[in-house]
N, C-alpha and C positions, 0 to 999 in steps of 0.2 A: 654488571658493569654499569657505572654511573654515566649520566648524560655527558658530563665533562670528559671522562675517560673515552667515551666513544667518539666524541668530537676530536680529541687529540689523536686517537687511533687512526681515524679516517681523513685527517687533513695533512698536507704536506707532501713530501716526496714519496712516490709510489713504492720505492725500495724499502723506505722506512716503514711504510704502512705494512707491507709484506712481512717485515721483520717482526713488527709488533704483533701481527696476527699469528706468526709462528710461535712467538714467545708465549702468547695467551693459550694457544692449543697445547703447548708443551706443558704448561702449568696445569691445564685441565687434565691432561693424561696422568701426570704425576699425582694429582689429587685422586683420580679414579683408582690408580694402583694403590695408594694408601688405604682407600676405603675397602678395596677388595681384600687387602691384607687384614684389615680390621675384621671384615666379615669372616674370614678364615679362622682368625684367632677366637672370635666370639662363638663361632660353631664348635670349636675345641674345648670350650670352657666346661669344666666338670668340677663341682664342689661337693665335698663329702663331710658329713658330720655323723657322730655317734650320739645316740640317745643318752640322757642322764644316767640311766641304770645299765647301759651297755647292752641292752637287748637287741637293739636294731641299729644298723649303720645304713644311711641313705646317700644317694648321690643325685644331684639335680644339675640340669644344664642351664645356660644362660637366660633361657625363657623362664626358669623356675620349675619346669616340668621334672617330675621324679623319673629318673632313668634307671635306678637300680635301688634295691632294698635287700639287705642281708640280715638275717636273724640268727642270733647265737642261742645256745642252750638256756640262757636266762629267760627266754619266752616261756619256758615250761613252768616257771615260778611267778609269772606275770599274768594278772587277771586280764581278760580281753579288753575291758574298757581302759585299763592302765596301759596296755600295749598300744592302743590307739593314741593315747596322749604322748607316749613315748615316740611313736613314729611321727606324729605331728611336730613335736618339739625338735626332733632331728632335722625334719624338713625345713622348719622355720630357721633353725640355725644355718643351715646350708644356704638357704635363700638369702639370708641377711648379709651374706658375703658377695653376692652377685654384683652389687653396685661398685665395690672396691675393684673386684677382678676385671670387670668390663671397663671401668674408668681407667685403670692402669693400661690396658690394651689400647684404649682410645688415645691416651696421651702419648703413648709410645709410637703409635701409627699415623694418626691424623693430627694430633696436637691442636693447640690453640682454641679457637671458638667451637670448631667442630667437636673436639673432645669434650669440651665443657657442655654443650648441648646434649650429646650422647649420655654423659654421666648424669645430667639433670633428668633425663627421661628415666633412667634406671633408678635414680634416687626417688623420684616420684612414685615408680611402681613397687620398689622393694625396700626403700629407706636405706639407711646405712647402719652398720652394726652398733655404733656408739649410741644411736637413738633408741635402741631396743631395750626395754627394761629387763633387768635380770640377765643381761648378757655375760656369759662367762666363756673364756677360752679353755680354762681347766679348773675343775673344782671337784672336791669330793662330795658325793651325795650321803644321805643318811645311812644307806646300806654299805658305804665304803667304796662303791664303784666309782671310777673316775670317768668323767665326762670330758671328751676332747673332740677337736675338729681337725680335719685334714683338707688341704686344698691341692689342686693339681695345676 
């Protein structure tokens, strides 16, 4: 609250002061509800991506933590060091979409400057998909397997 606003709020008619304080408290409560809804939505974020050769599908949460990994029979024909690269590629692709997903949730719940600040934090931490070199939503690899991403 700026100094001018505080002066305006506490000068004049006591009934007007009380009404001003009630409005201010109501706005704070609305903002708190919006941020609580955002927290619930961020807690529910799960982003899934499949490796370029289809050997592994991973899911990450909004913090970028790996919460699931599923392997297909293609792992039997994938060298261990290549499997590691495939896993990390899938994790990277899933993480690259966190900023957009959380940014959308922030815009829909808190909006305005709050959403911009939150999106900026995630952009610094994870970047945005378009900034990542070699980003592909769907492409065929040399072995003919199809790379794809899924979001929740």
